[in-house]
C-alpha positions as CSV (number, residue, x, y, z in Angstrom):
1,M,8.3,13.0,8.7
2,D,9.3,15.7,6.2
3,L,6.9,15.5,3.0
4,Q,9.5,17.3,0.9
5,R,12.0,14.4,1.7
6,W,9.6,11.7,1.1
7,D,8.5,13.3,-2.4
8,R,12.5,13.3,-3.2
9,A,13.0,9.7,-2.2
10,K,9.7,8.8,-4.3
11,E,11.5,10.4,-7.3
12,L,14.7,8.5,-6.8
13,V,12.6,5.1,-6.5
14,G,9.9,5.4,-8.9
15,N,6.8,5.4,-7.2
16,T,4.9,5.4,-3.6
17,F,4.5,1.6,-3.8
18,E,8.0,0.9,-4.3
19,L,9.3,3.1,-1.9
20,T,7.0,1.9,0.9
21,T,8.1,-1.8,-0.1
22,L,11.8,-0.8,0.1
23,I,11.4,1.1,3.4
24,Q,9.4,-1.5,4.9
25,K,11.9,-4.4,3.9
26,R,14.9,-2.3,5.1
27,C,13.1,-1.7,8.5
28,R,12.6,-5.1,9.2
29,E,16.4,-5.8,8.6
30,L,17.4,-2.9,10.8
31,V,15.2,-4.0,13.7
32,K,16.0,-7.7,13.4
33,G,19.6,-6.6,13.7
34,K,20.6,-8.5,10.3
35,Q,22.2,-5.2,8.9
36,R,23.7,-2.1,10.4
37,K,22.5,1.3,9.2
38,L,24.5,2.7,6.3
39,V,24.0,6.3,7.4
40,D,25.5,8.6,10.1
41,L,22.0,9.6,11.6
42,E,21.4,10.3,15.3
43,S,17.8,8.8,15.0
44,R,17.0,5.3,16.2
45,N,13.8,5.4,14.1
46,P,14.2,2.5,11.5
47,I,11.8,4.5,9.2
48,Q,14.0,7.8,9.3
49,I,17.2,5.6,8.9
50,A,15.7,3.8,6.0
51,L,14.4,7.0,4.1
52,E,18.0,8.8,4.8
53,E,19.5,5.7,3.2
54,V,17.3,6.0,0.1
55,L,18.0,9.6,-0.2
56,Q,21.7,9.2,0.1
57,G,21.6,6.4,-2.6
58,K,22.7,3.7,-0.1
59,I,19.9,1.4,-1.0
60,H,17.8,1.1,-4.2
61,L,15.6,-1.3,-6.0
62,A,16.9,-3.9,-8.1
63,P,15.8,-4.5,-11.7
64,P,13.2,-7.0,-12.2
65,P,14.0,-10.5,-13.5
66,P,13.4,-11.3,-17.0
67,P,10.0,-13.1,-17.9
68,E,10.1,-16.7,-17.9
69,V,9.9,-18.1,-21.5
70,G,7.2,-20.7,-22.4
71,G,5.8,-20.6,-18.8
72,H,3.6,-18.5,-16.9
73,L,4.3,-16.3,-13.7
74,E,2.3,-16.8,-10.7
75,V,0.8,-13.7,-9.2
76,G,0.8,-13.1,-5.9
77,A,2.0,-11.0,-2.9
78,P,5.6,-9.6,-4.0
79,S,8.5,-10.8,-2.2
80,V,11.4,-8.4,-1.4
81,E,15.0,-9.4,-1.6
82,V,17.8,-6.9,-0.4
83,K,21.3,-7.3,-1.5
84,A,23.7,-5.6,0.4
85,A,27.3,-4.9,-0.6
86,A,30.5,-5.7,1.5
87,P,30.3,-3.7,4.8
88,A,33.6,-1.8,3.9
89,A,32.4,-1.2,0.2
90,D,30.3,1.9,-0.5
91,A,28.1,0.1,-3.2
92,P,24.5,0.7,-2.5
93,I,22.0,-2.2,-1.4
94,E,19.8,-3.6,-4.1
95,V,16.4,-4.6,-3.4
96,K,14.4,-6.9,-5.7
97,I,10.7,-6.8,-5.8
98,D,9.2,-10.2,-7.3
């Protein structure tokens, strides 16, 4: 993997943890066949595909939800949700980390 491309993607996403989480979730979707790849890339490596989708702005993190009022938030392993646009639309996929 090209470290310059990784650093560029990290700048787009925010930090290493969020980029890793985003790529991990997207790879799961690509491998399980839930989603088709959003970029024209000859590679079949899901990590390279997900990284290229980040670099082209096809997938990104969704903003965090507002905090609960009057309650407490549970701390645990982050759950990630990917929101995909309609197949024909050029809108990027949003990923939400809870």
